[in-house]
Backbone as a printed PyTorch tensor [residue, N CA C, xyz], in Angstrom:
tensor([[[117.4840, -39.4370,  22.8410],
         [118.9520, -39.9790,  22.8510],
         [118.9000, -41.2910,  22.0080]],

        [[120.1240, -41.2440,  21.1750],
         [120.1760, -42.2600,  20.3350],
         [120.5780, -43.6490,  20.7850]],

        [[120.4960, -44.5230,  19.9290],
         [120.8230, -45.9290,  20.3620],
         [122.3560, -46.0730,  20.7730]],

        [[123.1840, -45.3610,  19.9390],
         [124.6960, -45.4830,  19.9890],
         [124.9530, -44.9430,  21.5320]],

        [[124.2000, -43.9690,  22.0120],
         [124.5040, -43.4290,  23.4610],
         [123.8960, -44.3860,  24.5180]],

        [[122.7440, -44.9890,  24.1120],
         [122.0010, -45.9020,  25.2830],
         [122.9020, -47.2160,  25.3430]],

        [[123.4980, -47.6960,  24.3780],
         [124.4690, -48.9150,  24.3130],
         [125.5510, -48.9310,  25.2770]],

        [[126.3070, -48.0280,  25.4140],
         [127.4290, -47.9310,  26.5430],
         [126.5670, -48.0220,  27.9800]],

        [[125.6290, -47.0820,  28.1200],
         [125.0110, -47.1430,  29.4110],
         [124.4400, -48.6580,  29.7540]],

        [[123.8300, -49.2170,  28.8790],
         [123.2720, -50.4210,  29.1050],
         [124.4090, -51.4720,  29.4770]],

        [[125.4820, -51.4660,  28.7510],
         [126.6920, -52.1760,  28.9880],
         [127.3690, -52.0330,  30.3090]],

        [[127.4490, -50.8660,  30.7190],
         [127.9330, -50.5900,  32.0010],
         [127.0000, -51.0680,  33.2660]],

        [[125.6670, -50.9730,  32.9310],
         [124.7290, -51.4410,  33.9160],
         [124.5860, -52.8960,  34.0600]],

        [[124.7980, -53.5230,  32.8450],
         [124.8610, -55.0040,  32.9450],
         [126.0980, -55.4910,  33.4990]],

        [[127.1390, -54.8190,  33.3820],
         [128.5070, -55.1820,  33.9050],
         [128.3220, -55.1630,  35.5200]],

        [[127.7870, -54.0190,  35.9600],
         [127.6870, -54.0190,  37.5420],
         [126.8100, -55.0420,  37.9550]],

        [[125.6330, -55.3860,  37.1760],
         [124.6940, -56.4830,  37.6750],
         [125.5810, -57.7870,  37.6790]],

        [[126.3100, -57.9590,  36.6910],
         [127.0820, -59.2490,  36.5930],
         [127.9650, -59.4240,  37.7900]],

        [[128.5920, -58.3780,  38.1450],
         [129.4940, -58.3750,  39.2250],
         [128.9320, -58.5950,  40.3880]],

        [[127.7100, -58.0600,  40.7520],
         [127.0620, -58.1800,  41.9500],
         [126.5620, -59.7440,  41.9530]],

        [[126.0760, -60.4220,  40.7900],
         [125.7750, -61.6530,  40.7050],
         [127.0110, -62.6830,  41.1070]],

        [[128.1060, -62.3810,  40.5830],
         [129.2900, -63.0310,  40.9160],
         [129.6700, -63.0350,  42.3110]],

        [[129.3160, -61.8370,  43.0650],
         [129.4770, -61.6410,  44.5530],
         [128.7480, -62.5430,  45.3110]],

        [[127.4860, -62.7270,  44.6910],
         [126.4510, -63.3490,  45.5120],
         [126.3790, -64.9290,  45.2540]],

        [[127.1910, -65.4120,  44.1930],
         [127.2030, -66.8020,  43.9540],
         [127.5440, -67.7100,  45.0500]],

        [[128.6190, -67.2130,  45.9330],
         [128.9040, -68.3060,  47.1170],
         [127.7910, -68.2800,  48.1090]],

        [[126.7820, -67.4260,  48.0980],
         [125.7260, -67.5540,  49.0590],
         [124.5270, -68.3980,  48.5960]],

        [[124.7190, -68.8280,  47.3200],
         [123.6500, -69.8540,  46.8510],
         [123.6630, -71.1560,  47.4810]],

        [[124.8000, -71.7010,  47.5960],
         [124.8850, -73.0020,  48.3860],
         [124.5480, -72.8580,  49.8570]],

        [[124.8670, -71.8480,  50.4250],
         [124.6360, -71.4960,  51.8500],
         [123.2520, -71.2670,  51.9770]],

        [[122.4910, -70.7200,  50.9590],
         [121.0770, -70.6310,  51.1230],
         [120.2600, -71.9850,  51.0720]],

        [[120.8730, -72.9160,  50.2120],
         [120.3290, -74.3320,  50.1190],
         [120.3570, -74.9030,  51.4660]],

        [[121.5510, -74.7330,  52.0770],
         [121.8470, -75.3520,  53.2920],
         [121.0150, -75.0180,  54.5260]],

        [[120.3410, -73.7760,  54.3460],
         [119.4700, -73.0680,  55.3890],
         [118.2830, -74.0860,  55.6470]],

        [[117.9410, -74.9340,  54.6170],
         [116.9570, -75.8160,  54.8200],
         [117.0330, -76.8300,  55.9990]],

        [[118.4380, -77.0910,  56.3390],
         [118.7050, -77.8750,  57.3610],
         [119.4370, -77.2520,  58.4660]],

        [[119.2170, -77.5740,  59.7580],
         [119.7920, -76.8980,  60.8750],
         [121.3880, -76.8440,  60.7810]],

        [[122.0780, -75.8840,  61.1380],
         [123.5380, -75.7910,  60.9020],
         [124.1890, -76.6410,  61.8650]],

        [[123.6140, -77.1070,  62.9470],
         [124.2560, -78.0100,  63.8140],
         [124.3400, -79.3610,  63.1880]],

        [[123.4230, -79.7860,  62.1620],
         [123.3850, -81.0430,  61.5720],
         [124.5300, -81.2160,  60.3160]],

        [[125.4520, -80.0860,  60.1410],
         [126.3440, -80.2280,  59.1310],
         [127.1080, -81.3390,  59.3010]],

        [[127.4290, -81.9490,  58.2000],
         [128.3030, -83.4450,  58.2740],
         [129.7700, -82.9950,  58.3590]],

        [[130.4680, -84.0260,  58.9550],
         [131.8290, -84.0040,  59.0850],
         [132.4020, -84.9210,  57.8970]],

        [[133.5400, -84.4410,  57.2930],
         [134.0510, -85.2010,  56.2480],
         [134.3930, -86.7810,  56.5700]],

        [[134.8230, -86.8990,  57.8180],
         [134.9800, -88.3690,  58.2800],
         [133.6330, -89.1070,  58.3030]],

        [[132.8520, -88.6390,  58.5720],
         [131.3550, -89.3660,  58.6730],
         [130.9170, -89.4230,  57.0430]],

        [[131.1060, -88.4650,  56.3350],
         [130.5780, -88.5350,  54.8860],
         [131.4150, -89.7500,  54.1500]],

        [[132.5940, -89.6140,  54.3700],
         [133.4820, -90.7860,  53.5420],
         [133.5870, -92.0790,  54.2960]],

        [[133.4110, -91.9980,  55.6800],
         [133.4650, -93.2540,  56.5310],
         [135.0430, -93.4790,  56.6000]],

        [[135.7300, -92.3180,  57.0520],
         [137.1980, -92.4960,  57.1490],
         [137.5960, -92.8720,  58.5660]],

        [[138.8300, -93.2210,  58.8260],
         [139.3350, -93.5130,  60.1650],
         [140.3100, -92.2220,  60.2840]],

        [[140.4840, -91.8850,  61.4940],
         [141.5080, -90.7340,  61.9030],
         [142.9890, -91.2860,  61.5460]],

        [[143.6390, -90.4280,  60.4400],
         [144.8730, -90.6720,  60.3000],
         [145.6150, -89.2220,  59.9390]],

        [[146.8550, -88.9900,  59.9880],
         [147.4990, -87.7550,  59.6940],
         [146.9340, -87.2030,  58.3600]],

        [[146.6350, -88.0220,  57.3480],
         [146.2810, -87.4690,  56.1520],
         [144.7700, -87.0960,  56.2150]],

        [[143.9770, -88.1690,  56.7200],
         [142.4420, -87.8470,  56.7600],
         [142.3210, -86.5260,  57.6240]],

        [[142.9740, -86.4400,  58.7190],
         [143.0600, -85.4260,  59.6180],
         [143.1790, -84.0870,  58.8690]],

        [[144.0730, -84.0200,  58.0930],
         [144.3390, -82.6530,  57.3250],
         [143.2920, -82.5680,  56.3230]],

        [[142.7630, -83.3930,  55.4940],
         [141.8900, -83.3720,  54.7330],
         [140.4760, -82.8350,  55.4460]],

        [[140.3750, -83.4130,  56.5270],
         [139.0910, -83.0040,  57.2600],
         [139.0250, -81.5410,  57.8100]],

        [[140.3340, -81.0540,  58.2080],
         [140.5840, -79.8230,  58.5790],
         [140.2090, -78.8340,  57.4640]],

        [[140.8640, -79.2250,  56.3410],
         [140.6190, -78.2340,  55.1260],
         [139.2130, -78.2180,  54.8240]],

        [[138.4790, -79.1860,  54.6870],
         [136.9520, -79.2040,  54.3960],
         [135.8760, -78.7370,  55.3010]],

        [[136.3960, -78.8910,  56.6090],
         [135.2800, -78.5380,  57.7230],
         [134.7370, -77.0600,  57.5810]],

        [[135.5260, -76.1190,  57.4380],
         [134.8830, -74.8440,  57.2400],
         [133.8710, -74.6690,  56.1250]],

        [[133.9580, -75.4710,  55.1520],
         [133.2180, -75.4740,  53.8500],
         [131.6820, -76.2730,  54.1800]],

        [[131.9590, -77.3010,  55.1230],
         [130.9170, -78.2910,  55.0770],
         [129.9050, -77.7870,  56.2070]],

        [[130.3470, -76.9120,  57.1090],
         [129.4610, -76.2750,  58.1880],
         [128.9050, -74.9250,  57.5250]],

        [[127.4870, -74.8310,  57.4240],
         [126.9650, -73.8110,  56.5200],
         [127.0880, -72.3980,  57.5250]],

        [[126.8720, -72.6260,  58.8430],
         [127.0810, -71.4620,  59.6010],
         [128.5010, -70.8730,  59.5710]],

        [[129.3620, -71.8660,  59.6550],
         [130.7910, -71.4000,  59.5670],
         [131.1210, -70.6710,  58.1810]],

        [[130.6640, -71.4570,  57.1860],
         [130.9200, -70.9170,  55.7330],
         [130.3260, -69.6230,  55.6180]],

        [[129.1410, -69.2290,  55.9810],
         [128.5810, -68.0160,  55.8160],
         [129.4660, -66.9500,  56.4360]],

        [[129.7260, -67.2750,  57.7990],
         [130.3720, -66.3730,  58.6350],
         [131.9630, -66.0320,  58.2240]],

        [[132.4640, -66.9590,  57.5040],
         [133.7920, -66.5780,  56.8910],
         [133.6160, -65.7760,  55.6360]],

        [[132.5290, -66.0800,  54.9000],
         [132.5220, -65.4320,  53.5260],
         [132.1970, -63.9880,  53.7750]],

        [[131.1810, -63.6830,  54.9810],
         [131.0420, -62.2020,  55.3140],
         [132.1650, -61.6460,  55.9200]],

        [[133.0460, -62.3750,  56.5870],
         [134.1440, -61.8270,  57.1230],
         [135.0990, -61.0780,  56.1410]],

        [[134.9950, -61.7530,  54.8190],
         [135.9670, -61.1530,  53.8210],
         [135.4350, -59.6610,  53.4360]],

        [[134.0540, -59.4020,  53.5450],
         [133.6540, -57.9880,  53.2920],
         [133.9700, -57.1010,  54.4630]],

        [[134.2040, -57.6350,  55.7150],
         [134.5230, -56.8350,  56.7800],
         [136.1740, -56.6830,  56.5290]],

        [[136.8300, -57.4990,  56.1590],
         [138.1970, -57.3200,  55.8710],
         [138.7220, -56.5290,  54.8060]],

        [[137.6850, -55.8930,  53.9090],
         [138.1340, -55.0660,  52.8640],
         [138.7530, -53.7560,  53.2700]],

        [[138.4610, -53.4520,  54.5730],
         [139.0630, -52.0680,  55.0440],
         [140.1810, -52.2030,  56.0300]],

        [[140.5340, -53.6970,  56.1060],
         [141.7870, -53.9870,  56.9870],
         [142.7270, -54.4900,  56.4740]],

        [[143.9360, -54.4790,  57.0550],
         [145.1440, -55.1420,  56.6340],
         [145.2300, -56.5000,  56.8810]],

        [[146.0040, -57.1760,  56.3350],
         [146.0470, -58.6360,  56.3840],
         [146.5270, -59.0880,  57.7860]],

        [[147.0520, -58.3570,  58.5260],
         [147.4330, -58.6370,  59.9270],
         [146.1210, -58.8640,  60.7360]],

        [[145.1560, -58.3090,  60.3810],
         [143.8550, -58.3900,  61.0690],
         [143.3540, -59.8780,  60.7870]],

        [[143.3400, -60.3000,  59.6000],
         [142.8570, -61.3620,  59.1840],
         [143.8480, -62.5880,  59.8330]],

        [[145.0420, -62.4170,  59.7780],
         [145.9490, -63.3840,  60.5500],
         [145.6260, -63.5300,  61.9800]],

        [[145.1510, -62.3840,  62.6940],
         [144.7850, -62.4540,  64.1310],
         [143.6620, -63.0680,  64.1890]],

        [[142.6490, -63.0060,  63.4230],
         [141.2820, -63.7120,  63.3450],
         [141.6830, -65.3880,  63.2670]],

        [[142.6850, -65.7950,  62.4290],
         [142.7900, -67.0860,  62.1640],
         [143.4790, -67.7230,  63.4830]],

        [[144.4160, -66.9160,  64.1220],
         [145.0920, -67.4200,  65.2640],
         [144.0950, -67.5380,  66.3430]],

        [[143.2070, -66.5800,  66.4400],
         [142.0650, -66.7810,  67.6800],
         [141.3180, -67.8290,  67.4890]],

        [[140.9350, -68.1940,  66.0870],
         [140.3280, -69.3740,  65.8540],
         [140.8870, -70.5270,  66.2620]],

        [[142.1620, -70.7030,  65.8990],
         [143.1070, -71.7910,  66.2700],
         [143.0610, -71.8610,  67.8220]],

        [[143.2530, -70.9190,  68.6070],
         [143.1580, -70.7900,  70.0570],
         [141.8120, -71.3360,  70.6310]],

        [[140.7830, -70.8890,  70.0040],
         [139.4470, -71.4400,  70.3350],
         [139.2740, -73.0090,  70.1720]],

        [[139.9550, -73.4010,  69.0120],
         [139.8590, -74.9470,  68.8770],
         [140.7780, -75.5540,  69.9240]],

        [[141.7970, -75.0300,  70.3080],
         [142.6360, -75.7590,  71.3180],
         [141.8430, -75.7870,  72.7290]],

        [[141.2310, -74.5880,  72.8390],
         [140.3410, -74.5300,  74.2840],
         [139.3460, -75.4830,  74.1900]],

        [[138.6000, -75.7540,  72.9920],
         [137.5720, -76.8420,  72.9120],
         [138.1930, -78.0970,  73.1760]],

        [[139.3190, -78.4840,  72.9800],
         [140.0540, -79.7010,  73.3100],
         [140.2810, -79.9210,  74.7260]],

        [[140.5540, -78.7690,  75.3250],
         [140.8450, -78.9930,  76.9670],
         [139.5070, -78.7620,  77.5690]],

        [[138.6630, -77.9380,  77.2420],
         [137.4990, -77.7790,  78.0200],
         [136.3260, -77.9850,  76.9360]],

        [[135.8320, -79.1480,  76.6930],
         [134.8290, -79.3590,  75.6970],
         [133.5910, -79.1800,  76.2790]],

        [[132.3230, -79.0480,  75.6000],
         [131.0610, -79.2260,  75.9700],
         [130.4790, -78.0020,  76.6170]],

        [[130.8350, -76.6710,  76.1070],
         [130.1740, -75.3280,  76.5090],
         [128.7690, -75.4410,  76.2120]],

        [[127.7910, -75.2790,  77.2480],
         [126.3400, -75.5740,  76.7520],
         [125.8770, -74.2930,  75.8030]],

        [[125.2000, -74.6190,  74.9250],
         [124.5480, -73.5350,  73.8850],
         [125.6350, -73.1090,  72.9410]],

        [[126.6870, -73.9720,  72.6840],
         [127.6940, -73.4270,  71.7340],
         [127.0630, -73.4110,  70.3180]],

        [[126.1410, -74.2410,  69.7540],
         [125.7670, -74.1200,  68.4230],
         [124.7340, -72.9020,  68.3730]],

        [[123.9880, -72.5440,  69.3190],
         [123.2230, -71.4000,  69.4360],
         [124.0440, -70.1920,  69.3370]],

        [[125.0710, -70.0080,  70.2170],
         [125.9960, -69.0690,  70.1890],
         [126.7750, -68.7670,  68.7930]],

        [[127.1520, -69.8860,  68.2640],
         [127.8890, -69.8500,  66.9830],
         [126.7610, -69.0650,  65.8480]],

        [[125.7950, -69.4740,  65.8070],
         [124.4960, -69.0640,  64.8890],
         [124.3310, -67.6530,  65.1600]],

        [[124.1660, -67.1700,  66.4150],
         [124.0000, -65.9000,  66.8920],
         [125.2980, -64.9060,  66.3250]],

        [[126.4630, -65.3430,  66.1240],
         [127.6260, -64.3530,  65.8560],
         [127.2670, -64.0100,  64.4670]],

        [[126.3950, -64.7590,  63.5790],
         [126.0390, -64.2460,  62.3010],
         [125.2900, -62.7830,  62.2560]],

        [[124.5350, -62.7430,  63.3880],
         [123.8030, -61.4940,  63.5960],
         [124.7560, -60.3060,  64.1760]],

        [[125.5940, -60.8470,  64.9840],
         [126.6180, -59.9150,  65.4760],
         [127.3750, -59.3840,  64.2960]],

        [[127.8020, -60.1370,  63.3460],
         [128.4270, -59.8230,  62.0540],
         [127.7160, -58.7350,  61.3230]],

        [[126.3550, -59.0940,  61.1650],
         [125.5230, -58.0230,  60.4780],
         [125.5630, -56.7670,  61.0800]],

        [[125.5260, -56.7730,  62.5500],
         [125.6320, -55.4980,  63.1490],
         [126.9070, -54.6150,  63.1000]],

        [[127.9660, -55.4360,  62.8820],
         [129.2230, -54.8120,  62.6210],
         [129.1880, -54.2700,  61.1770]],

        [[128.5890, -54.8770,  60.0770],
         [128.4630, -54.3310,  58.8840],
         [127.6610, -53.2300,  58.6810]],

        [[126.4580, -53.3420,  59.3110],
         [125.2670, -52.3040,  59.1340],
         [125.2930, -51.1610,  60.0270]],

        [[125.6630, -51.4330,  61.3820],
         [125.3020, -50.5540,  62.4550],
         [126.7800, -49.8430,  63.0100]],

        [[127.8440, -50.4260,  62.2090],
         [129.2240, -49.8500,  62.4850],
         [129.5270, -50.1530,  64.0970]],

        [[129.0480, -51.5950,  64.4320],
         [129.6320, -51.9050,  65.8380],
         [131.1850, -51.9600,  65.6550]],

        [[131.8360, -52.2780,  66.8800],
         [133.3390, -52.3180,  66.8820],
         [133.8230, -53.5750,  66.2990]],

        [[134.6600, -53.6610,  65.0940],
         [135.1800, -54.8690,  64.4570],
         [135.7560, -55.7570,  65.4080]],

        [[136.2900, -55.3020,  66.5640],
         [136.8440, -56.3010,  67.4050],
         [136.1040, -57.1530,  67.9470]],

        [[134.7780, -57.0430,  67.9380],
         [133.7910, -58.0180,  68.5790],
         [133.8700, -59.3030,  67.6480]],

        [[134.3660, -59.3010,  66.4370],
         [134.4120, -60.5300,  65.6770],
         [135.5930, -61.3600,  66.0480]],

        [[136.5150, -60.6600,  66.8040],
         [137.6550, -61.6450,  67.4050],
         [137.2660, -62.7020,  68.2180]],

        [[136.5270, -62.4440,  69.2150],
         [135.9580, -63.5800,  70.2440],
         [134.9910, -64.3890,  69.4590]],

        [[134.0520, -63.7420,  68.5940],
         [133.1420, -64.4620,  67.8000],
         [133.8210, -65.6820,  67.0010]],

        [[135.0770, -65.3060,  66.3660],
         [135.7490, -66.1480,  65.5180],
         [136.3590, -67.2990,  66.3840]],

        [[136.8540, -67.0180,  67.6360],
         [137.3340, -67.8060,  68.7250],
         [136.2300, -68.9670,  69.0030]],

        [[135.0030, -68.4440,  69.0020],
         [133.8460, -69.2420,  69.3930],
         [133.4890, -70.3110,  68.2660]],

        [[133.7110, -69.8230,  66.9830],
         [133.8070, -70.8150,  65.7790],
         [134.7720, -71.7420,  66.0110]],

        [[135.9910, -71.2120,  66.2410],
         [136.9650, -72.4150,  66.3670],
         [136.8070, -73.4470,  67.4390]],

        [[136.1590, -73.0000,  68.6380],
         [135.7230, -74.0330,  69.7270],
         [134.8080, -74.8530,  69.2570]],

        [[133.8730, -74.4550,  68.5180],
         [132.9130, -75.4120,  67.9240],
         [133.3900, -76.5280,  67.0030]],

        [[134.3500, -76.0540,  66.1470],
         [135.0630, -76.8750,  65.2070],
         [135.9610, -77.9510,  65.8590]],

        [[136.2630, -77.8170,  67.0060],
         [137.0720, -78.8220,  67.6410],
         [136.2220, -80.0280,  68.3880]],

        [[134.8240, -79.8130,  68.2350],
         [134.0160, -80.9770,  68.9290],
         [134.1240, -82.1340,  68.1000]],

        [[134.2930, -82.1370,  66.7770],
         [134.2330, -83.2290,  65.9430],
         [135.5320, -84.0770,  66.1880]],

        [[136.5670, -83.6290,  66.7950],
         [137.7390, -84.5150,  66.8030],
         [138.0880, -84.8340,  68.1470]],

        [[137.2550, -84.7290,  69.0760],
         [137.4120, -85.0610,  70.5190],
         [137.7790, -86.6410,  70.4400]],

        [[138.7860, -86.8970,  71.2500],
         [139.2640, -88.3610,  71.3900],
         [140.2050, -88.8340,  70.4300]],

        [[140.5370, -88.0680,  69.3450],
         [141.4120, -88.2780,  68.3050],
         [142.9340, -88.4500,  68.9160]],

        [[143.7720, -89.0910,  68.3260],
         [145.1370, -89.3480,  68.8100],
         [145.8730, -88.1230,  68.4220]],

        [[147.0600, -87.9220,  68.8150],
         [147.9310, -86.7880,  68.6110],
         [148.0530, -86.4410,  67.1020]],

        [[148.5960, -87.3750,  66.3380],
         [148.8280, -87.2100,  64.9790],
         [147.8210, -86.5610,  64.1350]],

        [[146.6100, -87.3950,  64.1980],
         [145.4600, -86.8740,  63.2340],
         [144.9280, -85.5790,  63.9390]],

        [[145.1540, -85.3270,  65.1820],
         [144.5650, -84.0360,  65.7640],
         [145.3280, -82.8810,  65.3320]],

        [[146.6970, -83.0890,  65.2640],
         [147.6350, -81.8910,  64.8920],
         [147.4780, -81.5120,  63.3500]],

        [[147.4610, -82.6150,  62.5560],
         [147.0810, -82.3580,  61.1620],
         [145.7500, -81.7790,  60.8390]],

        [[144.6520, -82.1720,  61.7570],
         [143.3700, -81.5290,  61.5150],
         [143.5210, -79.9350,  61.8700]],

        [[144.1680, -79.4860,  62.9560],
         [144.3000, -78.1710,  63.2830],
         [144.8410, -77.4850,  62.1790]],

        [[146.0920, -77.9400,  61.6560],
         [146.8300, -77.3700,  60.4570],
         [145.7370, -77.2380,  59.2230]],

        [[145.0890, -78.2670,  58.9340],
         [144.1830, -78.1650,  57.8490],
         [143.2140, -77.0940,  58.1880]],

        [[142.6140, -77.1040,  59.2550],
         [141.4980, -76.0700,  59.6390],
         [142.0690, -74.7170,  59.4130]],

        [[143.2250, -74.4950,  60.0220],
         [143.9820, -73.0900,  59.8670],
         [144.1280, -72.8700,  58.3790]],

        [[144.6390, -73.6650,  57.5990],
         [144.8720, -73.4740,  56.1890],
         [143.4840, -73.1950,  55.4690]],

        [[142.5570, -74.0300,  55.7190],
         [141.2800, -74.1230,  54.9520],
         [140.5980, -72.6720,  55.2450]],

        [[140.7030, -72.3130,  56.5500],
         [139.8420, -71.0190,  56.6530],
         [140.6740, -69.8980,  56.1370]],

        [[142.0920, -69.8730,  56.1660],
         [142.7910, -68.8050,  55.5220],
         [142.7110, -68.8590,  54.0890]],

        [[142.6530, -70.0020,  53.2890],
         [142.3890, -69.9510,  51.8890],
         [140.9260, -69.4930,  51.5130]],

        [[140.0360, -69.8380,  52.2170],
         [138.6060, -69.3810,  51.9010],
         [138.5350, -67.9630,  52.1000]],

        [[139.1890, -67.3370,  53.1610],
         [139.1790, -65.9490,  53.3570],
         [139.9720, -65.1910,  52.3940]],

        [[141.1670, -65.7440,  52.0770],
         [141.8080, -65.0010,  50.8160],
         [141.2300, -65.0700,  49.6250]],

        [[140.4890, -66.1720,  49.2500],
         [139.9410, -66.3440,  48.1480],
         [138.6440, -65.3740,  47.9250]],

        [[137.8690, -65.2880,  48.9850],
         [136.7460, -64.3230,  48.8810],
         [137.1250, -62.9690,  48.9640]],

        [[138.1220, -62.6090,  49.8140],
         [138.7100, -61.2510,  49.8460],
         [139.2120, -60.7690,  48.4720]],

        [[139.8270, -61.6560,  47.8040],
         [140.5970, -61.3910,  46.5670],
         [139.3180, -61.1210,  45.4400]],

        [[138.2480, -61.9070,  45.4610],
         [137.3030, -61.7870,  44.4860],
         [136.4050, -60.4200,  44.8650]],

        [[136.2050, -60.0310,  46.0490],
         [135.4590, -58.8490,  46.3770],
         [136.4350, -57.7780,  46.1050]],

        [[137.6660, -57.7490,  46.2700],
         [138.4700, -56.5270,  45.9540],
         [138.5050, -56.1820,  44.4450]],

        [[138.3110, -57.2460,  43.5990],
         [138.4360, -57.1110,  42.2160],
         [137.0860, -56.8480,  41.5670]],

        [[135.9680, -57.1820,  42.1700],
         [134.7190, -57.0100,  41.6100],
         [133.7250, -56.0060,  42.2410]],

        [[134.1720, -55.7070,  43.5980],
         [133.2970, -54.5890,  44.1500],
         [133.9180, -53.4090,  44.6320]],

        [[133.5350, -52.3490,  44.6900],
         [133.9570, -51.1300,  45.3890],
         [133.9600, -51.3360,  46.7290]],

        [[135.1280, -51.1540,  47.5050],
         [135.2060, -51.3350,  48.9710],
         [134.1400, -50.3060,  49.5950]],

        [[133.3670, -51.0040,  50.4980],
         [132.3260, -50.0060,  51.2040],
         [131.0840, -49.7870,  50.4820]],

        [[130.8260, -50.7460,  49.3720],
         [129.5700, -50.6810,  48.5770],
         [128.2940, -50.7910,  49.4390]],

        [[127.5260, -49.6730,  49.6290],
         [126.5680, -49.5950,  50.6130],
         [125.4630, -50.6490,  50.3090]],

        [[124.9850, -50.8110,  49.0090],
         [124.0830, -51.8250,  48.6490],
         [124.3960, -53.3140,  48.9140]],

        [[125.6210, -53.6230,  48.5270],
         [126.0040, -54.9040,  48.9800],
         [126.1920, -55.1090,  50.4420]],

        [[126.5800, -54.2260,  51.1820],
         [126.7620, -54.2640,  52.6720],
         [125.3600, -54.4870,  53.0870]],

        [[124.4620, -53.8090,  52.6270],
         [123.0210, -53.8260,  53.3460],
         [122.4830, -55.1720,  53.1200]],

        [[122.6070, -55.5870,  51.6780],
         [122.1020, -56.9210,  51.3890],
         [122.5980, -58.0730,  52.1640]],

        [[123.9980, -58.0310,  52.2890],
         [124.6510, -59.1950,  53.0020],
         [124.2220, -59.1130,  54.5030]],

        [[124.1570, -57.8750,  55.0180],
         [123.8410, -57.7460,  56.5430],
         [122.2670, -58.2800,  56.5530]],

        [[121.4890, -58.3060,  55.8060],
         [120.0340, -58.8900,  55.7160],
         [120.1260, -60.2310,  55.7130]],

        [[120.9670, -60.7240,  54.8150],
         [121.1250, -62.2040,  54.8080],
         [121.8280, -62.8260,  56.0170]],

        [[122.6100, -62.2490,  56.6750],
         [123.2350, -62.5980,  57.8500],
         [122.3670, -62.7170,  59.0620]],

        [[121.5060, -61.6900,  59.0160],
         [120.3120, -61.6420,  60.1740],
         [119.4820, -62.8520,  59.9250]],

        [[119.0890, -63.0800,  58.7470],
         [118.1620, -64.1050,  58.4460],
         [118.5600, -65.5020,  58.8600]],

        [[119.8910, -65.7450,  58.2030],
         [120.5020, -66.9110,  58.5210],
         [120.7020, -67.2030,  59.9660]],

        [[121.2740, -66.1530,  60.5910],
         [121.6850, -66.3200,  62.1200],
         [120.3450, -66.5760,  62.9680]],

        [[119.1750, -65.8380,  62.7050],
         [118.0780, -65.9110,  63.4180],
         [117.3870, -67.4450,  63.2470]],

        [[117.3890, -67.8350,  61.8950],
         [116.8360, -69.2710,  61.6470],
         [117.7590, -70.3340,  62.3240]],

        [[119.1340, -70.2190,  62.1800],
         [119.8260, -71.3330,  62.8370],
         [119.9880, -71.2340,  64.3560]],

        [[119.8890, -70.0080,  64.9340],
         [119.8340, -69.8200,  66.2920],
         [118.4270, -70.5050,  66.9590]],

        [[117.4080, -70.0600,  66.2630],
         [116.0360, -70.7810,  66.6110],
         [116.1990, -72.3690,  66.5610]],

        [[116.7600, -72.7920,  65.4670],
         [116.7220, -74.3410,  65.3620],
         [117.7020, -74.9030,  66.3810]],

        [[118.6200, -74.1960,  66.8150],
         [119.4290, -74.7230,  67.8190],
         [119.0170, -74.7340,  69.1060]],

        [[118.0440, -73.7030,  69.4440],
         [117.5440, -73.6430,  70.6470],
         [116.0950, -74.4530,  70.8300]],

        [[115.4460, -74.6570,  69.7260],
         [114.0860, -75.1840,  69.7350],
         [114.2630, -76.7270,  68.8810]],

        [[114.4920, -77.7270,  69.4570],
         [114.7230, -79.0130,  68.8270],
         [113.4960, -79.3700,  67.8640]]])
């Protein structure tokens, strides 16, 4: 085979590798955050020493899904699940997450919340790899919303409302961005990427669940 025939093949192969690398880039910061327990993820208000106001509440809600490693990985993987579903399904997820946050404000302090949240990553892997019902992710997302409400207990109404709005928008934008990138760079249902991501989810979920259960 001549060099002229080999060059297009190599180009296509490198193109596929580049696309896969781009898809996995969001997992790099999440992998680094694995070194610390997910429950110790910082809140924006603590990081910047801010007081609750409508503006800081909004900013905190926008940033919170990114600052919590377990929530971030769960959201990024949801975009792969969402490849085969309509936008209405993603909207339903966001609304259930918001309902979970409201429940957390009314009935806070569910025992074992952090361990259960980490375990949802393994559930997500089973949906991806073992074809478990996608509907199982709806209550799982509600549990994530419940956990995200614990950081704002005791806030006044103004900052609390803007926090929930920011949380809804932040989760929605992150899902939309990840879903858009996946649709452009990957073939829907790519088995290799699906298995790789499933393995990552199981590893992260098991590690974070263990760290939440064993101080």
